[in-house]
Structure formats: structure tokens, C-alpha cells
C-alpha positions in Angstrom: -6.5 -15.8 11.6 -2.8 -16.4 11.1 -0.4 -13.7 10.0 0.0 -13.5 6.2 3.3 -13.7 4.4 4.5 -10.3 3.1 6.0 -10.5 -0.4 9.2 -8.6 -1.0 10.8 -6.9 -4.0 11.4 -9.3 -6.9 8.1 -11.1 -6.5 6.2 -10.8 -9.8 2.8 -10.1 -8.1 4.2 -6.7 -6.9 4.5 -5.5 -10.5 1.2 -6.8 -11.8 -2.2 -5.2 -12.0 -4.7 -6.4 -9.4 -8.2 -7.4 -10.5 -11.5 -5.9 -9.3 -13.3 -7.5 -6.5 -16.8 -8.7 -7.4 -17.6 -11.0 -4.6 -18.2 -9.5 -1.2 -18.2 -12.5 1.0 -16.7 -14.1 4.1 -13.5 -15.0 2.2 -13.0 -11.3 1.4 -13.7 -10.3 5.0 -11.2 -12.9 6.3 -8.6 -11.6 3.8 -9.1 -8.1 5.1 -8.9 -9.2 8.7 -5.7 -11.1 8.0 -4.2 -8.1 6.2 -5.0 -5.9 9.2 -3.4 -8.3 11.6 -0.3 -8.7 9.4 0.0 -4.9 9.0 -0.1 -4.4 12.7 2.3 -7.3 13.4 4.8 -5.9 10.9 4.3 -2.3 12.3 3.1 -1.0 9.0 0.6 1.8 8.3 -0.9 0.3 5.2 -1.0 -2.9 3.2 -2.3 -3.9 -0.3 -3.5 -7.3 -1.2 -0.7 -7.9 -3.7 1.8 -7.5 -0.9 0.4 -10.7 0.7 0.3 -12.5 -2.6 -3.4 -11.8 -3.6 -4.0 -10.0 -6.9 -7.2 -8.3 -5.8 -8.0 -4.6 -5.5 -8.1 -4.4 -1.7 -6.1 -2.1 0.6 -5.9 -1.4 4.3 -4.8 2.1 5.4 -4.5 3.6 8.9 -6.5 6.8 9.1 -3.6 8.8 10.4 -3.9 12.6 10.9 -0.1 12.9 11.2 2.9 10.6 11.6 2.5 10.5 15.4 -1.1 9.3 15.3 -0.5 6.0 16.9 -4.1 5.4 17.7 -5.4 5.6 14.1 -7.8 3.0 13.1 -7.6 0.9 9.9 -9.9 1.5 7.0 -10.6 -1.3 4.5 -11.1 -0.1 0.9 -12.2 -2.4 -1.9 -11.7 -1.4 -5.5 -10.4 2.0 -4.6 -9.9 4.7 -7.2 -8.3 8.1 -6.9 -10.8 10.4 -8.7 -9.1 13.8 -8.0 -5.8 15.1 -6.8 -4.7 18.6 -5.5 -2.2 20.7 -7.4 -0.4 21.2 -4.1 2.2 18.5 -3.3 4.5 17.6 -0.5 7.6 15.4 -0.1 8.0 12.9 2.6 10.3 9.9 3.2 8.4 6.7 2.4 9.2 3.0 3.2 7.4 -0.2 2.4 6.9 -3.6 4.0 7.7 -5.1 0.6 11.0 -3.2 0.4 12.6 -3.7 3.9 15.5 -1.4 4.6 14.8 1.0 1.7 13.3 4.4 2.0 13.3 7.6 0.0 11.6 11.0 -0.4 8.5 10.8 -2.6 6.5 13.8 -3.8 2.8 13.2 -3.8 -0.4 15.4 -4.1 -1.4 16.9 -0.7 -5.0 15.9 -1.0 -7.0 13.3 -2.9 -10.5 12.2 -3.5 -11.1 8.4 -3.5 -14.1 6.3 -4.4 -14.2 2.7 -3.1 -16.5 0.0 -1.7 -16.7 -1.3 1.8 -16.7 -5.0 2.7 -20.4 -5.2 2.1 -20.0 -3.7 -1.4 -21.5 -0.4 -0.6 -20.0 2.5 -2.7 -18.4 5.2 -0.7 -16.2 8.2 -1.2 -13.8 10.2 0.9 -11.3 13.1 0.8 -8.0 12.5 2.4 -5.0 14.6 3.1 -1.8 14.5 5.2 -0.5 11.1 6.2 -3.8 9.3 5.4 -3.8 10.7 1.9 -0.2 9.6 1.4 -0.9 6.1 2.7 -3.8 5.7 0.4 -1.8 6.8 -2.6 1.0 4.5 -1.7 -1.3 1.5 -1.3 -3.4 2.2 -4.3 -0.2 2.3 -6.4 0.5 -1.3 -5.3 -2.8 -2.3 -7.0 -1.3 -1.1 -10.3 2.1 -2.6 -9.9 3.8 0.7 -8.9 6.2 0.9 -6.0 7.4 4.0 -4.2 10.9 3.5 -5.6 9.4 4.3 -9.1 9.1 7.9 -7.9 12.7 8.3 -6.6 15.2 10.6 -8.3 17.9 8.9 -10.4 20.4 9.5 -7.7 18.2 8.0 -5.0 17.4 5.0 -7.2 21.2 4.4 -7.7 21.6 4.5 -3.9 18.9 1.9 -3.5 20.1 -0.4 -6.3 22.4 -2.6 -4.2 19.7 -3.1 -1.5 17.2 -4.0 -4.2 19.6 -6.5 -5.8 20.2 -8.0 -2.4 16.4 -8.5 -1.9 16.1 -10.3 -5.2 19.2 -12.5 -4.5 17.9 -13.5 -1.1 14.9 -15.1 -2.9 17.1 -17.6 -4.6 18.6 -18.8 -1.3 15.4 -20.5 -0.1 
């Protein structure tokens, strides 16, 4: 499978709501495999289908225990939903393949419960914390058109504004 094209800030699909997957077939499996290969090639730790131009509720997330967990394996989640969040939160600097060159501190719940389906359509659930929990929250946000920059403070949004403008202007050059 060839590497997929990662959409960047300014592409409308990144702000839309993805639709539920109801067909668990070879096409879905191929999309997931292409997303895994793209995520690895781009040195990402997670990827949502809208980031590769597909408006489906599908995410890939590395099951990282901590930021140095370079051997973490990817998990494919179809139709994921966060069903519970902890009251405890933690702040960490996030970036995104769709927002190259931009990062910022985001406060997120420390632990989450997620229900999802695997590539066969089997319903599953998990509890995730640490980096894995953060990656899942970031990627599931993409399915609802939310980007990590939406969580930044006003001051940090202002700092990112020129880079965001540059990303959207670069689209008009091609």
C-alpha cells in the first residue's frame, strides 16, 4: 500500500464530523493499513481518517506507556467513543501531523474509558491513561472536527496565528 496524503490545516475535512463506519470489509482494512504506514513514515504517534481525507470514524493510536515507548504497537479503533474521563488532568505539549511546526500545551483528562469496534466489527472497550490516553483523546477529537489548537490559551493561539495563516496560504500556491 502506498503512503497516504496527510491533509494540513485549512482543509475543510479537518473541521467536519466523520461518519460512523458500518461496513467492515477489505476496503476498511486497507485504509487502516495505509494509515498505519503513513503514521510511521511521518513519525507520528496517532492518525485519524479525516487527516488522510477520509471522513470516517477510524483512528490509529500507538499504545505508548510513556513518551519514550518507541516499541509501542498501533491499535486500530473503529467508531471510538470516550465514555468516561477522570477528574484528574495533566498538561503536555502536543503537536499534530496536520499542523506541522505548531505545538502547544494542552490540558486533558489523565484517564479515559473508550468503547470501539475492531476491524471485524467486534465491540470492545478499554481504559487508557498516560500517553496512550492522550493520543486517543487527540485522535478522537479529529473525528469531531476539533484540533489541539482549539484547547490552547488565547496567548498561545496568538503565537500560533502566523504559522496557521502560512499553512492556509501555502494551499493556494499549488
